[in-house]
Backbone as ProteinMPNN parsed JSONL, in Angstrom:
{"seq_chain_A": "MVAASNLPAPLTDGELINSASLSDPRQGLDTTDWGKDNTKGVSKFWKEIKLNEAALELWRAADGTLIPVRTTHVLRAKVTSPDRYERGIFLFNTWQQYGDGRTRTRNGLLSEKLTTDEMPLEANLHEVCRRAVTEEEMQRVVESTMKIGLGRPAPEFDPTYTCPLEVVNEHFVDHIIELEKSKSYPGLLTMYHLYTVDIICTGLPLTDLNTLEFEHPDKALF", "coords_chain_A": {"N_chain_A": [[27.494, -17.024, 12.994], [29.196, -20.027, 12.482], [30.728, -22.178, 14.767], [34.128, -23.307, 14.619], [34.52, -25.799, 15.683], [32.213, -27.098, 15.105], [32.213, -27.543, 12.437], [32.147, -29.622, 9.501], [34.389, -32.416, 8.82], [37.169, -31.881, 6.592], [37.634, -29.659, 8.193], [37.037, -29.438, 10.846], [37.519, -27.953, 13.955], [39.318, -26.314, 12.75], [40.98, -23.349, 11.394], [40.2, -20.238, 10.009], [42.309, -18.559, 7.94], [42.596, -16.412, 6.063], [40.919, -14.527, 3.448], [41.674, -15.414, 0.134], [43.605, -15.341, -2.929], [43.689, -16.451, -6.357], [46.276, -16.311, -7.142], [47.815, -16.68, -4.935], [50.593, -18.21, -3.612], [50.451, -20.067, -1.585], [48.211, -21.553, -1.91], [48.327, -24.006, -3.323], [46.846, -25.244, -5.338], [45.879, -27.728, -7.516], [45.226, -27.585, -10.726], [45.13, -29.157, -12.916], [43.222, -30.951, -14.001], [41.07, -29.34, -14.383], [38.488, -28.023, -16.38], [38.31, -30.152, -18.074], [36.372, -32.765, -19.613], [33.26, -32.615, -18.119], [33.851, -30.579, -16.397], [34.706, -27.325, -14.978], [36.821, -24.636, -16.094], [39.79, -22.761, -15.031], [39.335, -20.093, -15.663], [36.593, -19.847, -15.382], [36.242, -20.094, -12.636], [37.647, -17.865, -11.787], [35.976, -15.934, -12.845], [33.665, -16.364, -11.311], [34.593, -15.456, -8.845], [35.19, -12.763, -9.417], [32.646, -11.819, -9.968], [31.534, -11.991, -7.532], [30.213, -14.327, -6.87], [31.285, -16.428, -5.618], [33.833, -17.238, -3.217], [37.317, -17.445, -2.33], [38.962, -19.046, 0.194], [41.517, -19.475, 2.685], [42.255, -22.063, 4.779], [43.449, -23.377, 7.899], [43.871, -26.581, 8.878], [43.182, -28.715, 11.751], [45.448, -30.253, 12.068], [47.391, -28.647, 11.101], [47.643, -28.487, 8.369], [47.393, -26.616, 5.357], [44.516, -25.595, 3.673], [42.926, -24.811, 0.727], [39.78, -23.318, 0.173], [36.77, -23.165, -1.519], [34.041, -21.012, -1.246], [30.522, -20.771, -1.153], [27.227, -19.31, -1.21], [23.897, -20.164, -0.622], [20.459, -19.705, -1.069], [17.679, -21.307, 0.278], [14.481, -21.505, -0.472], [11.358, -21.384, 1.069], [8.596, -20.951, -0.28], [5.451, -19.357, -0.041], [1.94, -18.471, 0.407], [0.166, -15.956, 2.364], [-2.12, -17.167, 3.71], [-1.652, -19.907, 3.362], [0.725, -20.185, 4.65], [0.04, -20.138, 7.319], [-0.964, -22.651, 7.525], [1.162, -24.238, 7.124], [1.997, -24.873, 4.512], [3.952, -25.102, 1.627], [5.555, -24.144, -1.485], [6.847, -26.623, -3.719], [9.52, -27.642, -5.603], [9.265, -29.7, -8.185], [10.201, -30.606, -10.701], [12.415, -29.815, -13.449], [12.957, -28.12, -16.506], [15.118, -27.676, -19.224], [16.154, -25.165, -21.645], [16.644, -26.512, -24.002], [14.94, -28.598, -23.95], [15.523, -30.82, -22.365], [14.843, -32.605, -19.33], [14.784, -32.816, -15.721], [14.448, -34.407, -12.542], [13.677, -32.708, -9.547], [12.505, -32.219, -6.882], [12.645, -30.595, -4.427], [13.254, -27.668, -2.365], [12.839, -24.322, -3.67], [15.782, -22.882, -4.929], [18.427, -20.492, -4.78], [21.38, -19.028, -5.882], [23.48, -16.975, -3.982], [25.21, -13.8, -3.672], [28.442, -12.74, -2.497], [28.301, -10.123, -1.789], [25.829, -9.884, -0.709], [25.97, -10.742, 1.816], [26.237, -10.012, 5.361], [23.458, -12.262, 5.472], [21.226, -11.701, 7.085], [21.152, -8.94, 7.231], [20.352, -8.201, 4.748], [18.037, -9.455, 4.112], [15.296, -9.099, 3.193], [15.584, -7.893, 0.628], [17.119, -9.817, -0.676], [15.334, -11.991, -0.719], [13.26, -10.869, -2.227], [14.565, -10.453, -4.698], [15.276, -13.112, -5.357], [12.78, -14.333, -5.727], [11.148, -12.647, -7.463], [12.836, -11.822, -9.528], [14.401, -13.94, -10.274], [13.984, -17.04, -9.629], [11.158, -17.212, -9.856], [10.384, -15.45, -11.79], [8.651, -15.325, -13.948], [5.414, -16.431, -14.102], [3.56, -19.229, -15.129], [1.01, -21.414, -16.553], [0.523, -24.749, -15.237], [0.582, -26.601, -17.238], [2.349, -25.807, -19.104], [5.005, -26.602, -21.215], [8.068, -27.394, -22.834], [8.468, -28.66, -26.095], [8.047, -30.705, -29.085], [7.067, -28.579, -31.599], [6.501, -26.751, -29.689], [8.242, -24.418, -28.83], [10.803, -22.94, -26.705], [9.716, -20.146, -24.848], [10.219, -16.674, -25.648], [12.067, -14.05, -24.038], [10.2, -11.548, -22.444], [10.368, -8.25, -22.128], [8.457, -6.543, -21.144], [6.917, -7.841, -19.365], [5.601, -8.164, -16.101], [6.343, -9.456, -12.986], [3.865, -11.126, -11.126], [4.031, -11.554, -8.438], [4.543, -10.582, -5.036], [6.768, -10.063, -2.466], [5.911, -10.131, 0.804], [6.615, -10.721, 3.357], [9.168, -12.307, 5.332], [10.92, -14.986, 6.917], [13.677, -15.969, 8.666], [14.977, -19.229, 8.867], [17.028, -21.317, 9.221], [20.618, -21.926, 9.189], [22.951, -23.855, 7.66], [26.012, -25.684, 7.151], [27.684, -27.301, 4.546], [30.255, -29.455, 3.454], [32.13, -30.448, 0.683], [33.958, -32.121, -1.933], [34.397, -30.277, -4.841], [32.407, -30.778, -7.732], [32.553, -29.358, -10.015], [35.052, -28.151, -10.002], [37.604, -30.056, -9.894], [39.07, -31.589, -7.063], [39.025, -29.351, -5.454], [38.037, -28.236, -2.368], [34.788, -27.421, -1.314], [32.81, -25.142, 0.472], [29.566, -25.003, 1.349], [27.263, -22.65, 2.201], [24.159, -22.864, 3.422], [21.066, -21.414, 3.477], [17.956, -21.449, 4.912], [14.812, -20.079, 4.346], [11.599, -18.844, 5.118], [9.416, -17.558, 2.786], [6.98, -15.276, 2.234], [4.427, -14.581, 0.027], [2.261, -12.504, -1.953], [-0.117, -12.916, -4.629], [0.264, -15.46, -5.601], [-0.832, -18.242, -7.549], [-3.781, -20.309, -6.995], [-3.635, -22.899, -7.708], [-1.554, -25.655, -8.992], [1.525, -24.671, -10.535], [3.791, -23.501, -13.087], [7.028, -22.078, -13.561], [9.041, -19.69, -15.317], [12.433, -19.109, -15.973], [14.713, -16.811, -17.077], [17.935, -16.623, -18.485], [20.486, -14.35, -17.495], [22.28, -11.971, -19.463], [25.814, -12.389, -19.879], [27.873, -10.676, -17.599], [30.029, -7.962, -18.205], [33.523, -8.129, -17.734], [36.253, -6.422, -16.408]], "CA_chain_A": [[28.775, -17.64, 12.669], [29.299, -21.398, 12.959], [32.005, -22.433, 15.419], [34.977, -24.24, 13.879], [34.369, -27.137, 16.254], [31.005, -27.699, 14.543], [32.358, -27.717, 11.0], [32.442, -30.998, 9.082], [35.775, -32.716, 8.451], [38.418, -31.84, 7.361], [37.842, -28.349, 8.805], [36.665, -29.462, 12.259], [38.526, -27.308, 14.813], [40.28, -25.584, 11.927], [41.045, -21.896, 11.561], [40.228, -19.442, 8.792], [43.459, -17.654, 7.95], [42.187, -15.196, 5.36], [40.463, -14.676, 2.079], [42.878, -15.583, -0.673], [43.462, -15.131, -4.364], [44.191, -17.572, -7.141], [47.716, -16.156, -7.329], [48.489, -16.915, -3.661], [51.383, -19.433, -3.762], [50.149, -21.019, -0.522], [46.997, -22.298, -2.216], [48.636, -25.377, -3.691], [45.739, -25.762, -6.13], [46.215, -28.482, -8.717], [44.131, -27.336, -11.672], [45.432, -29.938, -14.121], [42.023, -31.57, -14.565], [39.995, -28.364, -14.53], [38.133, -27.739, -17.767], [38.191, -31.391, -18.835], [35.067, -33.426, -19.556], [32.169, -31.701, -17.762], [34.285, -29.675, -15.335], [34.926, -25.935, -15.362], [38.213, -24.221, -16.124], [40.233, -21.722, -14.099], [38.71, -18.815, -16.018], [35.239, -19.842, -14.827], [36.353, -19.82, -11.201], [38.041, -16.461, -11.679], [34.78, -15.141, -13.111], [32.821, -16.481, -10.115], [35.14, -14.589, -7.803], [35.037, -11.371, -9.838], [31.223, -11.466, -9.891], [31.13, -12.199, -6.131], [29.361, -15.506, -6.75], [32.016, -17.367, -4.766], [35.058, -16.678, -2.644], [38.372, -18.419, -2.062], [39.505, -18.852, 1.534], [42.602, -20.365, 3.087], [42.018, -22.588, 6.123], [44.446, -24.249, 8.51], [43.216, -27.689, 9.561], [43.656, -28.955, 13.115], [46.793, -30.835, 12.022], [48.303, -27.655, 10.554], [47.609, -28.482, 6.91], [46.7, -25.499, 4.724], [43.514, -26.094, 2.733], [42.149, -23.798, 0.009], [38.356, -23.655, 0.219], [35.817, -22.332, -2.269], [32.831, -20.826, -0.451], [29.356, -20.251, -1.851], [26.059, -19.092, -0.358], [22.696, -20.57, -1.353], [19.17, -19.519, -0.406], [16.667, -22.349, 0.08], [13.273, -20.715, -0.24], [10.063, -22.021, 1.321], [7.684, -19.916, -0.769], [4.059, -19.632, 0.28], [1.058, -17.314, 0.52], [-0.141, -15.712, 3.783], [-3.042, -18.137, 4.3], [-1.038, -21.237, 3.373], [1.797, -20.166, 5.649], [-0.58, -20.494, 8.597], [-1.231, -24.098, 7.498], [2.422, -24.945, 6.907], [2.05, -25.363, 3.134], [4.94, -24.36, 0.852], [5.799, -24.631, -2.84], [7.868, -27.654, -3.843], [10.005, -27.705, -6.984], [9.271, -31.133, -8.495], [10.986, -30.93, -11.885], [13.005, -28.685, -14.159], [13.199, -28.345, -17.924], [16.059, -26.73, -19.812], [15.708, -24.557, -22.89], [16.754, -27.452, -25.121], [13.929, -29.635, -23.787], [15.894, -31.833, -21.374], [14.203, -32.444, -18.026], [15.358, -33.557, -14.599], [13.658, -34.378, -11.316], [14.283, -31.881, -8.504], [11.924, -32.575, -5.578], [13.3, -29.838, -3.37], [12.851, -26.271, -2.248], [13.432, -23.417, -4.641], [17.102, -22.47, -4.459], [19.023, -19.394, -5.531], [22.748, -18.718, -5.483], [23.631, -15.61, -3.495], [26.532, -13.22, -3.866], [29.106, -12.369, -1.246], [27.859, -8.766, -1.466], [24.56, -9.975, 0.014], [26.257, -11.201, 3.17], [25.481, -11.075, 6.026], [22.111, -12.403, 4.929], [20.229, -11.073, 7.954], [21.103, -7.504, 6.958], [19.828, -7.986, 3.395], [17.103, -10.56, 3.933], [14.129, -8.798, 2.353], [15.999, -7.659, -0.751], [17.538, -11.107, -1.225], [14.124, -12.771, -0.99], [12.56, -10.228, -3.344], [15.305, -10.756, -5.93], [15.199, -14.542, -5.654], [11.437, -14.696, -6.182], [10.579, -11.866, -8.571], [13.784, -11.602, -10.618], [15.136, -15.149, -10.622], [13.319, -18.338, -9.655], [9.742, -17.152, -10.216], [10.228, -14.169, -12.477], [7.481, -15.395, -14.826], [4.522, -17.512, -13.68], [2.734, -19.736, -16.227], [0.17, -22.547, -16.171], [1.265, -25.981, -14.973], [0.637, -27.402, -18.465], [3.39, -25.252, -19.972], [6.159, -27.479, -21.35], [8.758, -27.276, -24.113], [8.456, -29.915, -26.839], [7.894, -30.56, -30.526], [6.061, -27.58, -31.925], [6.306, -25.861, -28.533], [9.587, -23.921, -28.516], [10.961, -22.145, -25.488], [9.24, -18.773, -25.044], [11.233, -15.629, -25.631], [11.985, -13.104, -22.929], [9.323, -10.403, -22.671], [10.813, -7.202, -21.202], [7.319, -5.786, -20.614], [6.208, -8.67, -18.386], [5.837, -7.828, -14.7], [6.059, -10.591, -12.109], [2.675, -10.832, -10.318], [4.266, -11.878, -7.032], [5.148, -9.566, -4.171], [7.22, -10.595, -1.184], [5.367, -9.272, 1.858], [7.252, -11.041, 4.635], [10.14, -13.396, 5.274], [11.362, -15.426, 8.241], [14.879, -16.797, 8.618], [14.744, -20.506, 9.542], [18.292, -21.857, 9.72], [21.839, -21.833, 8.388], [23.8, -25.023, 7.843], [27.192, -25.71, 6.29], [28.069, -28.596, 4.003], [31.572, -29.474, 2.818], [32.37, -31.569, -0.22], [34.828, -31.834, -3.061], [33.624, -29.7, -5.93], [32.29, -31.532, -8.98], [32.902, -28.444, -11.101], [36.486, -27.874, -9.929], [38.14, -31.268, -9.26], [40.074, -31.473, -6.016], [38.846, -28.143, -4.646], [37.026, -28.367, -1.327], [33.812, -26.335, -1.368], [31.966, -24.943, 1.647], [28.261, -24.483, 0.965], [26.445, -22.05, 3.248], [22.775, -23.055, 2.995], [20.168, -20.625, 4.317], [16.542, -21.739, 4.68], [13.997, -18.913, 4.693], [10.191, -18.811, 4.733], [9.133, -16.344, 2.017], [5.528, -15.15, 2.106], [4.141, -13.752, -1.146], [0.92, -12.358, -2.501], [-0.145, -13.097, -6.078], [0.461, -16.857, -5.987], [-2.05, -18.937, -7.99], [-4.337, -21.264, -6.042], [-3.397, -24.249, -8.229], [-0.172, -25.923, -9.388], [2.027, -23.685, -11.49], [5.16, -23.578, -13.582], [7.677, -20.772, -13.663], [10.1, -19.575, -16.309], [13.583, -18.306, -15.558], [15.534, -16.464, -18.226], [19.318, -16.355, -18.118], [20.945, -12.986, -17.692], [23.489, -11.88, -20.295], [27.052, -12.35, -19.104], [28.334, -9.345, -17.239], [31.375, -7.672, -18.703], [34.559, -8.085, -16.707], [37.387, -5.607, -16.823]], "C_chain_A": [[28.837, -19.03, 13.283], [30.679, -21.619, 13.554], [32.792, -23.473, 14.638], [34.834, -25.662, 14.397], [33.157, -27.865, 15.687], [31.09, -27.913, 13.038], [32.619, -29.181, 10.666], [33.936, -31.171, 8.818], [35.982, -32.332, 6.982], [38.666, -30.51, 8.076], [37.43, -28.298, 10.274], [37.817, -28.944, 13.113], [39.613, -26.602, 14.006], [40.184, -24.088, 12.153], [41.08, -21.222, 10.198], [41.384, -18.461, 8.883], [43.092, -16.335, 7.283], [41.496, -15.553, 4.056], [41.709, -14.686, 1.211], [42.573, -15.304, -2.132], [44.051, -16.323, -5.094], [45.698, -17.501, -7.331], [48.507, -16.401, -6.054], [49.263, -18.232, -3.744], [51.085, -20.473, -2.694], [48.953, -21.898, -0.859], [47.281, -23.759, -2.547], [47.532, -26.02, -4.507], [46.256, -26.48, -7.37], [45.041, -28.362, -9.679], [44.307, -28.128, -12.967], [44.177, -30.471, -14.798], [40.862, -30.595, -14.728], [39.745, -28.091, -16.015], [38.02, -28.976, -18.638], [36.816, -32.014, -18.616], [33.984, -32.398, -19.221], [32.554, -30.731, -16.657], [34.541, -28.276, -15.889], [36.409, -25.585, -15.269], [38.518, -23.114, -15.124], [39.539, -20.396, -14.388], [37.295, -18.712, -15.459], [35.266, -19.524, -13.336], [36.742, -18.366, -10.969], [36.828, -15.557, -11.887], [33.826, -15.186, -11.924], [33.282, -15.512, -9.033], [34.932, -13.122, -8.159], [33.59, -10.904, -9.74], [30.66, -11.673, -8.485], [30.145, -13.35, -5.963], [30.006, -16.579, -5.882], [33.238, -16.643, -4.22], [36.054, -17.81, -2.441], [38.997, -18.082, -0.719], [40.625, -19.85, 1.791], [42.387, -20.759, 4.544], [43.217, -23.402, 6.586], [43.702, -25.327, 9.288], [43.835, -27.895, 10.937], [45.064, -29.532, 13.133], [47.818, -29.891, 11.399], [48.318, -27.569, 9.04], [46.845, -27.265, 6.391], [45.776, -26.03, 3.635], [42.81, -24.925, 2.049], [40.689, -24.241, -0.075], [37.555, -22.651, -0.611], [34.548, -22.228, -1.433], [31.725, -20.23, -1.313], [28.199, -20.152, -0.864], [24.801, -19.359, -1.171], [21.456, -20.359, -0.489], [18.266, -20.695, -0.741], [15.334, -21.749, 0.508], [12.039, -21.588, -0.05], [8.995, -20.975, 0.994], [6.239, -20.321, -0.502], [3.253, -18.338, 0.259], [0.711, -17.111, 1.994], [-1.054, -16.764, 4.412], [-2.436, -19.533, 4.371], [0.108, -21.308, 4.376], [1.257, -20.585, 7.009], [-0.844, -21.993, 8.688], [0.026, -24.915, 7.225], [2.561, -25.541, 5.526], [2.992, -24.476, 2.327], [5.062, -24.95, -0.55], [6.949, -25.63, -2.832], [8.242, -27.762, -5.312], [10.185, -29.171, -7.376], [10.13, -31.495, -9.701], [11.469, -29.656, -12.557], [13.201, -29.071, -15.615], [14.11, -27.255, -18.461], [15.516, -26.205, -21.139], [15.77, -25.483, -24.079], [15.792, -28.627, -24.99], [14.261, -30.706, -22.771], [15.208, -31.544, -20.037], [14.979, -33.219, -16.966], [14.45, -33.395, -13.39], [14.393, -33.563, -10.261], [13.82, -32.31, -7.11], [12.664, -31.906, -4.42], [12.741, -28.43, -3.303], [13.444, -25.462, -3.395], [14.771, -22.942, -4.086], [17.664, -21.393, -5.372], [20.413, -19.107, -4.981], [22.843, -17.244, -5.104], [25.039, -15.101, -3.784], [27.138, -12.868, -2.515], [28.73, -10.945, -0.836], [26.577, -8.777, -0.641], [24.73, -10.539, 1.423], [26.601, -10.004, 4.062], [24.023, -11.081, 5.576], [21.078, -11.659, 5.763], [20.074, -9.585, 7.653], [20.475, -7.192, 5.604], [18.679, -8.935, 3.078], [15.95, -10.23, 2.989], [14.523, -8.628, 0.894], [16.441, -8.954, -1.42], [16.318, -11.946, -1.6], [13.348, -12.187, -2.169], [13.245, -10.553, -4.666], [15.133, -12.218, -6.331], [13.847, -14.925, -6.246], [11.053, -13.964, -7.459], [11.527, -11.654, -9.742], [14.461, -12.884, -11.087], [14.212, -16.365, -10.738], [11.872, -18.301, -10.141], [9.429, -15.87, -10.983], [9.048, -14.159, -13.44], [6.668, -16.626, -14.459], [3.629, -17.91, -14.847], [1.915, -20.918, -15.721], [1.007, -23.817, -16.033], [1.379, -26.872, -16.203], [1.728, -26.929, -19.417], [4.6, -26.177, -19.995], [6.752, -27.321, -22.741], [8.77, -28.636, -24.801], [8.342, -29.656, -28.323], [6.755, -29.592, -30.828], [5.774, -26.612, -30.797], [7.675, -25.352, -28.09], [9.614, -23.122, -27.221], [10.496, -20.718, -25.749], [10.389, -17.777, -24.971], [11.004, -14.691, -24.449], [11.132, -11.906, -23.319], [9.693, -9.307, -21.674], [9.67, -6.408, -20.59], [6.569, -6.56, -19.53], [6.593, -8.253, -16.971], [5.448, -9.014, -13.827], [4.873, -10.246, -11.207], [2.876, -11.049, -8.822], [4.892, -10.699, -6.296], [5.517, -10.214, -2.842], [6.77, -9.639, -0.086], [5.977, -9.566, 3.227], [8.229, -12.191, 4.434], [10.614, -13.71, 6.69], [12.565, -16.353, 8.072], [14.649, -18.059, 9.443], [16.041, -21.086, 10.093], [19.417, -21.657, 8.714], [22.673, -23.067, 8.685], [24.955, -24.952, 6.848], [27.454, -27.14, 5.845], [29.414, -28.455, 3.304], [31.672, -30.681, 1.899], [33.328, -31.141, -1.318], [33.972, -31.355, -4.229], [33.599, -30.615, -7.142], [32.701, -30.666, -10.165], [34.4, -28.192, -11.175], [37.161, -29.025, -9.176], [39.233, -30.975, -8.235], [39.909, -30.276, -5.107], [37.714, -28.352, -3.642], [36.093, -27.16, -1.375], [32.961, -26.334, -0.105], [30.666, -24.279, 1.192], [27.549, -23.945, 2.205], [24.998, -22.093, 2.757], [21.84, -22.363, 3.983], [18.718, -20.96, 3.95], [15.707, -20.577, 5.202], [12.555, -19.139, 4.246], [9.941, -17.49, 4.013], [7.633, -16.296, 1.724], [5.21, -14.135, 1.015], [2.645, -13.618, -1.385], [1.017, -12.557, -4.011], [0.071, -14.522, -6.532], [-0.856, -17.466, -6.463], [-2.513, -19.94, -6.937], [-4.082, -22.704, -6.462], [-1.914, -24.44, -8.528], [0.254, -24.944, -10.469], [3.409, -24.081, -11.985], [5.729, -22.17, -13.598], [8.756, -20.832, -14.729], [11.202, -18.696, -15.741], [14.459, -18.076, -16.776], [16.939, -16.122, -17.759], [19.66, -14.904, -18.398], [22.148, -12.986, -18.622], [24.72, -11.816, -19.407], [27.449, -10.913, -18.825], [29.756, -9.15, -17.74], [32.346, -7.589, -17.537], [35.74, -7.293, -17.241], [38.544, -5.831, -15.866]], "O_chain_A": [[28.561, -19.198, 14.47], [31.687, -21.29, 12.93], [32.22, -24.402, 14.068], [35.005, -26.621, 13.644], [33.068, -29.09, 15.77], [30.143, -28.41, 12.428], [33.237, -29.9, 11.45], [34.657, -30.193, 8.619], [35.043, -32.448, 6.194], [39.785, -30.252, 8.521], [37.468, -27.232, 10.887], [38.945, -29.428, 13.012], [40.698, -26.328, 14.52], [39.412, -23.617, 12.988], [41.882, -21.582, 9.336], [41.435, -17.631, 9.791], [43.26, -15.268, 7.872], [41.486, -16.704, 3.621], [42.696, -14.026, 1.535], [41.427, -15.062, -2.511], [44.812, -17.105, -4.524], [46.334, -18.507, -7.644], [49.737, -16.341, -6.07], [48.647, -19.282, -3.93], [51.426, -21.643, -2.866], [48.703, -22.887, -0.17], [46.557, -24.65, -2.102], [47.299, -27.223, -4.385], [46.984, -25.9, -8.175], [43.99, -28.968, -9.469], [43.703, -27.803, -13.99], [44.073, -30.448, -16.025], [39.781, -30.99, -15.165], [40.684, -27.947, -16.798], [37.673, -28.873, -19.815], [36.184, -31.817, -17.578], [33.806, -31.423, -19.951], [31.681, -30.121, -16.04], [34.587, -28.069, -17.102], [37.15, -26.161, -14.473], [37.622, -22.597, -14.457], [39.193, -19.66, -13.464], [36.844, -17.624, -15.103], [34.423, -18.78, -12.835], [36.226, -17.716, -10.06], [36.668, -14.547, -11.201], [33.238, -14.166, -11.564], [32.474, -14.84, -8.391], [34.543, -12.324, -7.306], [33.33, -9.733, -9.463], [29.455, -11.546, -8.27], [29.34, -13.356, -5.031], [29.343, -17.528, -5.463], [33.619, -15.576, -4.703], [35.681, -18.982, -2.387], [39.498, -16.976, -0.514], [40.672, -20.925, 1.192], [42.342, -19.906, 5.43], [43.909, -24.031, 5.785], [42.986, -25.027, 10.244], [44.88, -27.324, 11.252], [45.802, -29.331, 14.098], [48.971, -30.269, 11.189], [48.943, -26.669, 8.479], [45.784, -26.921, 6.912], [46.191, -26.814, 2.782], [42.162, -24.123, 2.722], [40.403, -25.403, -0.361], [37.661, -21.44, -0.417], [34.031, -23.241, -0.961], [31.956, -19.31, -2.098], [28.187, -20.815, 0.174], [24.652, -18.843, -2.278], [21.409, -20.778, 0.668], [18.102, -21.042, -1.911], [15.09, -21.516, 1.692], [11.716, -22.422, -0.896], [8.55, -20.222, 1.861], [5.852, -21.471, -0.709], [3.808, -17.249, 0.113], [0.941, -18.013, 2.8], [-0.795, -17.21, 5.53], [-2.676, -20.265, 5.332], [0.419, -22.383, 4.89], [1.925, -21.295, 7.762], [-0.938, -22.547, 9.783], [-0.035, -26.139, 7.108], [3.172, -26.598, 5.365], [2.859, -23.252, 2.334], [4.716, -26.109, -0.778], [7.896, -25.508, -2.054], [7.376, -27.951, -6.166], [11.144, -29.815, -6.95], [10.726, -32.572, -9.732], [10.989, -28.56, -12.265], [13.566, -30.205, -15.924], [13.91, -26.069, -18.196], [14.547, -26.735, -21.683], [15.05, -25.291, -25.059], [15.814, -29.546, -25.81], [13.37, -31.441, -22.347], [15.018, -30.387, -19.662], [15.727, -34.148, -17.272], [13.773, -32.379, -13.234], [15.604, -33.711, -10.098], [14.625, -32.709, -6.269], [13.229, -32.573, -3.553], [11.869, -28.051, -4.085], [14.427, -25.869, -4.014], [14.876, -22.634, -2.899], [17.411, -21.382, -6.576], [20.6, -18.962, -3.773], [22.345, -16.376, -5.821], [25.941, -15.877, -4.1], [26.429, -12.719, -1.52], [28.828, -10.597, 0.341], [26.268, -7.804, 0.047], [23.751, -10.781, 2.129], [27.207, -9.052, 3.572], [23.434, -10.028, 5.331], [20.157, -11.052, 5.216], [18.985, -9.032, 7.803], [20.106, -6.048, 5.34], [18.382, -9.19, 1.911], [15.659, -11.005, 2.078], [13.858, -9.168, 0.011], [16.167, -9.168, -2.602], [16.278, -12.542, -2.676], [12.839, -12.928, -3.01], [12.58, -10.891, -5.645], [14.878, -12.527, -7.495], [13.776, -15.747, -7.16], [10.67, -14.6, -8.441], [11.077, -11.338, -10.843], [15.033, -12.918, -12.176], [13.719, -16.675, -11.822], [11.407, -19.251, -10.77], [8.354, -15.287, -10.841], [8.497, -13.095, -13.723], [7.181, -17.744, -14.502], [3.012, -17.056, -15.485], [2.105, -21.372, -14.592], [2.071, -23.938, -16.64], [2.186, -27.801, -16.217], [1.999, -27.58, -20.426], [5.16, -26.505, -18.95], [6.023, -27.135, -23.715], [9.05, -29.652, -24.165], [8.518, -28.525, -28.777], [5.628, -29.772, -30.367], [4.906, -25.748, -30.923], [8.209, -25.811, -27.079], [8.578, -22.69, -26.714], [10.849, -20.136, -26.775], [11.4, -18.018, -24.31], [9.891, -14.564, -23.938], [11.314, -11.321, -24.386], [9.367, -9.419, -20.493], [9.876, -5.674, -19.623], [5.696, -6.011, -18.858], [7.766, -8.019, -16.679], [4.33, -9.517, -13.929], [4.868, -9.184, -10.584], [1.982, -10.757, -8.027], [5.665, -9.927, -6.863], [4.681, -10.833, -2.183], [7.192, -8.483, -0.047], [5.869, -8.755, 4.147], [8.118, -12.953, 3.473], [10.7, -12.827, 7.544], [12.476, -17.39, 7.415], [14.185, -17.983, 10.581], [16.151, -21.325, 11.296], [19.2, -21.275, 7.564], [23.059, -23.3, 9.831], [24.882, -24.253, 5.837], [27.447, -28.069, 6.652], [29.677, -27.452, 2.642], [31.338, -31.8, 2.289], [33.488, -29.953, -1.595], [32.952, -31.961, -4.557], [34.627, -31.164, -7.539], [33.144, -31.178, -11.193], [34.959, -28.038, -12.261], [37.278, -28.975, -7.952], [40.178, -30.23, -8.493], [40.585, -30.187, -4.082], [36.574, -28.613, -4.025], [36.546, -26.019, -1.466], [32.461, -27.371, 0.33], [30.666, -23.144, 0.715], [27.267, -24.691, 3.142], [24.655, -21.428, 1.779], [21.825, -22.684, 5.172], [18.306, -20.772, 2.805], [15.866, -20.144, 6.344], [12.315, -19.577, 3.121], [10.219, -16.422, 4.559], [7.093, -17.173, 1.05], [5.655, -12.988, 1.063], [1.867, -14.514, -1.057], [2.084, -12.392, -4.603], [0.066, -14.786, -7.734], [-1.896, -17.232, -5.846], [-1.729, -20.367, -6.089], [-4.284, -23.628, -5.674], [-1.112, -23.523, -8.348], [-0.578, -24.449, -11.231], [4.099, -24.895, -11.371], [4.986, -21.19, -13.643], [9.313, -21.893, -15.007], [10.938, -17.672, -15.111], [14.895, -19.024, -17.429], [17.119, -15.42, -16.764], [19.207, -14.308, -19.376], [22.959, -13.911, -18.575], [24.675, -11.255, -18.312], [27.373, -10.048, -19.698], [30.576, -10.066, -17.699], [32.023, -7.042, -16.483], [36.168, -7.476, -18.381], [39.608, -5.236, -16.034]]}, "name": "protein", "num_of_chains": 1, "seq": "MVAASNLPAPLTDGELINSASLSDPRQGLDTTDWGKDNTKGVSKFWKEIKLNEAALELWRAADGTLIPVRTTHVLRAKVTSPDRYERGIFLFNTWQQYGDGRTRTRNGLLSEKLTTDEMPLEANLHEVCRRAVTEEEMQRVVESTMKIGLGRPAPEFDPTYTCPLEVVNEHFVDHIIELEKSKSYPGLLTMYHLYTVDIICTGLPLTDLNTLEFEHPDKALF"}
């Protein structure tokens, strides 16, 4: 647990009052601009909460101001093999391509959004790492030449494919907190819990590789 005195502004020396709901009148959330342009609407945030992908907390700042805060948890994975771990060598995500062919530069560690059900992370570390690697970020390993383009459509999901990777060990490195105004939900302060973990796997190729990640069908909400 990070002490309130170590939190970034405006929550430095603040106090967590409780978890809250979108219907809490104390929230004071102005959602007028939500859902406009490239932002997400209220229904998207409600869905995040229902699926435990985010939480809404109410904080009291040092000056007494009540601040609604969206909280999310993100795994930053330093994936490697047993022999490369001894040499301090980890996979680096250099670029990403979407199903429609668009690409963007990443140059960062593999990252995976966690659920509030997986907290505290230390109690669920192995299962979280296994899910992030074999079911999400690296669920399908392909050659580094694999790319979507003209005459090369996005591959279809193969339910018979088995991920060749196995998580054999993991080591928690650190936990940091970042605060910033959400780009998805204008005006809503978001607290990002970022967890860095060394994840040691067998089955990794010896050369550069690409991975495919298939989106999961939306879960039904009742």
